[in-house]
Residue frames as a rotation matrix with the C-alpha (Angstrom) as fourth column:
MET 1
-0.749 -0.107 0.654 7.89
0.047 -0.993 -0.109 26.11
0.661 -0.051 0.749 -15.94
ASP 2
-0.768 0.507 -0.392 5.63
0.446 -0.017 -0.895 27.50
-0.461 -0.862 -0.213 -13.10
PRO 3
0.122 0.979 0.164 2.21
0.913 -0.046 -0.406 28.92
-0.390 0.199 -0.899 -13.65
HIS 4
0.630 0.007 -0.777 3.81
-0.043 -0.998 -0.043 32.43
-0.776 0.061 -0.628 -14.07
GLY 5
0.983 -0.164 0.084 6.02
0.096 0.069 -0.993 31.18
0.157 0.984 0.084 -16.93
THR 6
0.410 -0.896 0.173 9.32
-0.912 -0.402 0.078 31.35
0.000 -0.190 -0.982 -15.10
ARG 7
0.130 -0.374 -0.918 11.78
-0.278 0.875 -0.396 28.48
0.952 0.307 0.010 -15.38
TYR 8
0.721 0.158 -0.675 12.15
0.454 0.628 0.632 26.14
0.524 -0.762 0.380 -12.33
VAL 9
0.126 -0.803 -0.582 15.61
0.975 0.209 -0.077 26.92
0.184 -0.558 0.809 -11.35
ARG 10
-0.592 -0.362 0.720 15.58
0.286 -0.930 -0.233 30.69
0.753 0.068 0.654 -11.75
SER 11
0.343 0.765 0.545 12.54
-0.434 -0.385 0.814 30.85
0.833 -0.516 0.200 -9.44
VAL 12
0.587 -0.048 -0.808 14.22
0.631 0.653 0.419 28.57
0.508 -0.756 0.414 -6.82
GLY 13
-0.475 -0.794 -0.379 17.00
0.849 -0.299 -0.436 30.91
0.233 -0.529 0.816 -5.71
GLU 14
-0.733 0.139 0.665 14.66
-0.041 -0.986 0.161 33.92
0.678 0.091 0.729 -5.79
TRP 15
-0.122 0.789 0.602 11.67
-0.805 -0.434 0.406 32.71
0.581 -0.435 0.687 -3.78
TYR 16
0.404 0.395 -0.825 11.87
-0.077 0.913 0.400 29.25
0.911 -0.098 0.400 -2.68
ASP 17
-0.118 -0.366 0.923 12.26
-0.869 -0.412 -0.274 28.87
0.481 -0.834 -0.269 1.07
GLY 18
-0.837 -0.133 -0.531 11.21
0.008 0.967 -0.254 25.33
0.547 -0.217 -0.808 1.80
GLY 19
-0.743 0.533 0.403 8.02
-0.635 -0.376 -0.675 26.46
-0.208 -0.758 0.618 3.39
MET 20
0.287 0.915 0.283 4.58
-0.739 0.400 -0.543 25.03
-0.610 -0.053 0.791 2.24
LYS 21
-0.892 -0.440 0.106 4.71
-0.305 0.757 0.578 21.42
-0.334 0.483 -0.809 0.75
VAL 22
0.194 0.843 -0.501 2.38
-0.962 0.264 0.070 19.44
0.191 0.468 0.863 -1.37
GLU 23
-0.180 -0.126 0.976 1.85
-0.459 0.888 0.029 15.82
-0.870 -0.442 -0.218 -0.54
THR 24
0.189 0.270 -0.944 2.11
-0.974 0.172 -0.145 13.56
0.123 0.947 0.295 -3.49
SER 25
0.597 0.057 0.800 2.35
-0.250 0.961 0.118 9.79
-0.762 -0.271 0.588 -4.32
VAL 26
0.158 -0.548 -0.821 5.11
-0.974 0.048 -0.220 8.23
0.160 0.835 -0.527 -6.40
THR 27
0.946 0.143 0.290 5.60
-0.185 0.975 0.124 4.51
-0.265 -0.171 0.949 -7.16
LEU 28
0.158 -0.960 -0.230 9.18
-0.977 -0.118 -0.176 3.38
0.142 0.253 -0.957 -6.93
SER 29
0.383 -0.093 -0.919 10.86
-0.105 0.984 -0.143 -0.05
0.918 0.152 0.368 -7.10
PRO 30
0.981 -0.067 -0.183 11.94
0.194 0.276 0.941 -1.68
-0.013 -0.959 0.284 -3.79
GLU 31
0.162 -0.986 0.044 15.57
0.986 0.159 -0.058 -1.43
0.050 0.053 0.997 -4.90
LEU 32
-0.281 -0.239 0.930 15.32
0.288 -0.945 -0.155 2.32
0.915 0.224 0.334 -5.42
ILE 33
0.704 0.480 0.523 13.63
-0.280 -0.489 0.826 2.86
0.652 -0.728 -0.210 -2.08
ALA 34
0.779 -0.525 -0.343 16.47
0.606 0.489 0.627 0.84
-0.162 -0.696 0.699 -0.39
ALA 35
-0.171 -0.870 0.463 19.04
0.903 -0.327 -0.279 2.96
0.394 0.370 0.841 -2.23
ILE 36
0.150 0.324 0.934 17.22
0.014 -0.945 0.326 6.10
0.989 -0.036 -0.146 -1.15
ASP 37
0.965 0.262 -0.012 17.03
-0.015 0.102 0.995 5.01
0.262 -0.960 0.102 2.48
ALA 38
0.468 -0.863 -0.190 20.74
0.880 0.435 0.193 4.17
-0.084 -0.258 0.963 2.37
CYS 39
-0.237 -0.525 0.817 21.60
0.748 -0.636 -0.192 7.43
0.620 0.566 0.543 0.99
ALA 40
0.415 0.582 0.700 19.34
-0.090 -0.739 0.668 9.44
0.905 -0.340 -0.254 3.26
GLY 41
-0.779 -0.626 -0.047 20.87
-0.064 0.155 -0.986 7.92
0.624 -0.765 -0.161 6.46
GLY 42
-0.480 0.580 -0.658 18.97
0.837 0.528 -0.145 7.39
0.264 -0.620 -0.739 9.69
GLY 43
-0.487 0.238 -0.840 18.22
0.569 -0.643 -0.512 10.98
-0.662 -0.728 0.177 10.59
ARG 44
-0.806 0.086 -0.586 16.87
-0.457 -0.720 0.523 12.17
-0.376 0.689 0.619 7.20
HIS 45
0.168 0.904 0.394 13.47
-0.109 0.414 -0.904 11.66
-0.980 0.109 0.168 5.57
ARG 46
-0.269 -0.209 0.940 13.19
0.798 0.499 0.339 10.20
-0.540 0.841 0.033 2.20
SER 47
0.695 0.598 0.399 11.13
0.719 -0.592 -0.364 13.22
0.019 0.540 -0.841 0.99
GLU 48
0.677 -0.542 -0.498 13.96
-0.214 -0.792 0.571 15.63
-0.704 -0.280 -0.653 2.01
LEU 49
-0.387 -0.892 0.232 16.56
0.071 0.222 0.972 13.73
-0.919 0.392 -0.022 0.08
LEU 50
-0.148 0.399 0.905 14.15
0.928 0.373 -0.013 13.39
-0.343 0.838 -0.425 -2.98
GLU 51
0.888 0.415 -0.199 13.48
0.379 -0.905 -0.194 17.02
-0.260 0.097 -0.961 -2.97
GLU 52
0.310 -0.864 -0.397 17.11
-0.358 -0.492 0.794 17.95
-0.881 -0.104 -0.462 -2.81
LEU 53
-0.488 -0.516 0.704 17.88
0.350 0.623 0.699 15.45
-0.799 0.588 -0.123 -5.65
ALA 54
0.358 0.708 0.608 15.00
0.900 -0.088 -0.427 16.84
-0.249 0.700 -0.669 -7.83
TRP 55
0.905 -0.016 -0.425 16.21
-0.017 -1.000 0.002 20.39
-0.425 0.005 -0.905 -7.40
GLU 56
-0.150 -0.988 -0.037 19.77
-0.311 0.012 0.950 19.41
-0.939 0.154 -0.309 -8.41
ALA 57
-0.372 -0.019 0.928 18.48
0.753 0.578 0.314 17.56
-0.542 0.816 -0.201 -11.44
LEU 58
0.681 0.678 0.277 16.52
0.719 -0.548 -0.428 20.54
-0.138 0.490 -0.860 -12.47
ARG 59
0.659 -0.495 -0.566 19.47
-0.349 -0.868 0.354 22.85
-0.666 -0.036 -0.745 -12.08
ARG 60
-0.446 -0.799 0.403 21.60
0.052 0.426 0.903 20.47
-0.893 0.424 -0.149 -14.17
ARG 61
-0.027 0.496 0.868 18.97
0.953 0.274 -0.127 20.35
-0.300 0.824 -0.480 -16.84
GLU 62
0.908 0.314 -0.277 18.86
0.233 -0.929 -0.288 24.20
-0.347 0.197 -0.917 -16.88
ARG 63
0.129 -0.922 -0.365 22.59
-0.455 -0.382 0.804 24.38
-0.881 0.062 -0.469 -17.23
ALA 64
-0.463 -0.333 0.821 22.48
0.449 0.711 0.542 21.87
-0.764 0.620 -0.179 -20.03
ILE 65
0.498 0.690 0.525 19.86
0.839 -0.230 -0.493 23.76
-0.220 0.686 -0.693 -21.91
ARG 66
0.799 -0.233 -0.555 21.82
-0.157 -0.971 0.182 27.05
-0.581 -0.058 -0.812 -21.37
THR 67
-0.263 -0.954 0.147 25.01
-0.205 0.204 0.957 25.30
-0.943 0.221 -0.249 -22.66
GLU 68
-0.222 0.217 0.951 23.25
0.832 0.551 0.068 23.92
-0.509 0.806 -0.302 -25.71
ARG 69
0.828 0.556 0.076 21.89
0.531 -0.733 -0.425 27.37
-0.180 0.392 -0.902 -26.53
ASP 70
0.493 -0.714 -0.497 25.32
-0.425 -0.696 0.578 28.94
-0.759 -0.074 -0.647 -26.09
ILE 71
-0.370 -0.766 0.525 26.92
0.037 0.553 0.832 26.39
-0.928 0.327 -0.176 -28.27
ALA 72
0.241 0.625 0.742 24.19
0.917 0.103 -0.385 26.80
-0.318 0.774 -0.548 -30.98
LEU 73
0.937 0.226 -0.266 24.88
0.157 -0.954 -0.257 30.52
-0.312 0.199 -0.929 -30.98
ILE 74
0.125 -0.978 -0.167 28.62
-0.427 -0.205 0.881 30.16
-0.896 -0.039 -0.443 -31.21
ASN 75
-0.483 -0.271 0.833 28.29
0.519 0.678 0.521 27.69
-0.706 0.684 -0.187 -34.09
LEU 76
0.651 0.709 0.270 25.75
0.686 -0.399 -0.608 30.05
-0.323 0.581 -0.747 -35.81
HIS 77
0.953 -0.285 -0.103 28.44
-0.299 -0.940 -0.163 32.84
-0.050 0.186 -0.981 -35.75
ALA 78
0.551 -0.797 0.246 31.49
0.327 0.477 0.816 30.74
-0.768 -0.369 0.524 -35.99
ASP 79
0.311 -0.439 0.843 32.62
0.930 -0.043 -0.366 31.96
0.197 0.897 0.395 -39.35
PHE 80
0.683 -0.011 0.730 32.47
0.013 -1.000 -0.027 35.58
0.730 0.028 -0.683 -38.27
LEU 81
0.899 -0.344 0.270 34.13
-0.327 -0.117 0.938 34.91
-0.291 -0.932 -0.218 -34.90
ASN 82
0.490 -0.754 0.438 36.90
0.685 0.644 0.342 32.89
-0.539 0.132 0.832 -36.64
SER 83
0.273 -0.421 0.865 37.63
0.792 -0.413 -0.451 35.63
0.547 0.808 0.220 -39.17
GLU 84
0.849 -0.051 0.526 37.72
-0.333 -0.825 0.458 38.31
0.411 -0.563 -0.717 -36.30
ALA 85
0.815 -0.531 0.230 40.19
-0.030 0.357 0.934 36.05
-0.578 -0.768 0.275 -34.52
GLU 86
0.338 -0.667 0.664 42.34
0.920 0.382 -0.084 35.48
-0.198 0.639 0.743 -37.52
GLU 87
0.491 -0.220 0.843 42.41
0.328 -0.849 -0.413 39.29
0.807 0.480 -0.345 -38.36
PHE 88
0.953 -0.108 0.284 43.47
-0.301 -0.451 0.840 39.91
0.037 -0.886 -0.462 -34.71
LEU 89
0.677 -0.648 0.347 46.09
0.307 0.678 0.668 37.47
-0.669 -0.346 0.658 -34.77
THR 90
0.348 -0.497 0.795 47.47
0.901 -0.059 -0.431 38.74
0.261 0.866 0.427 -38.06
LEU 91
0.713 -0.074 0.698 47.56
-0.112 -0.994 0.009 42.36
0.693 -0.085 -0.716 -36.65
GLN 92
0.903 -0.331 0.274 49.27
-0.295 -0.014 0.955 41.06
-0.312 -0.944 -0.110 -33.59
ALA 93
0.501 -0.730 0.465 51.88
0.717 0.651 0.249 39.10
-0.484 0.209 0.850 -35.56
ASP 94
0.480 -0.325 0.815 52.59
0.545 -0.618 -0.567 42.34
0.688 0.716 -0.119 -37.68
VAL 95
0.834 -0.089 0.545 53.07
-0.419 -0.744 0.520 44.30
0.359 -0.662 -0.658 -34.56
TRP 96
0.748 -0.569 0.342 55.43
-0.009 0.506 0.862 41.73
-0.663 -0.648 0.373 -33.01
ALA 97
0.495 -0.615 0.613 57.40
0.868 0.387 -0.313 41.56
-0.045 0.687 0.725 -36.35
ASP 98
0.571 -0.174 0.802 57.80
0.149 -0.939 -0.310 45.36
0.807 0.296 -0.510 -36.37
GLU 99
0.823 -0.258 0.505 58.99
-0.567 -0.360 0.741 45.49
-0.009 -0.897 -0.442 -32.82
THR 100
0.641 -0.632 0.436 61.52
0.410 0.762 0.501 42.63
-0.649 -0.142 0.748 -33.52
ASP 101
0.398 -0.506 0.765 62.80
0.827 -0.164 -0.538 44.42
0.398 0.847 0.353 -36.60
ALA 102
0.691 -0.084 0.718 63.09
-0.159 -0.986 0.039 47.66
0.705 -0.141 -0.695 -34.68
ALA 103
0.895 -0.359 0.264 65.10
-0.203 0.199 0.959 45.91
-0.397 -0.912 0.105 -31.87
ARG 104
0.596 -0.685 0.420 67.68
0.750 0.661 0.015 44.65
-0.288 0.306 0.907 -34.25
């Protein structure tokens, strides 16, 4: 979360425009640096690629959190949802049976 309490990803689409940057230092293995350089290609800076990948990872994490929350809610109400679906299907079967009998 940012200092204002909003989630990373939600704030990205609303205000982030790639303007001001903060310089930082990260220690990475030589193998990872080589892989980053190969992925970035000749005309792209490492930091651009790393920033893009970081935002993608944050968006994936946000989606995973949302999915987990949704699954938990569905599971919490599964019995009710299943009984509603069963009731609807029973009513639908009754209507279909009545229509079939009327057609004969």
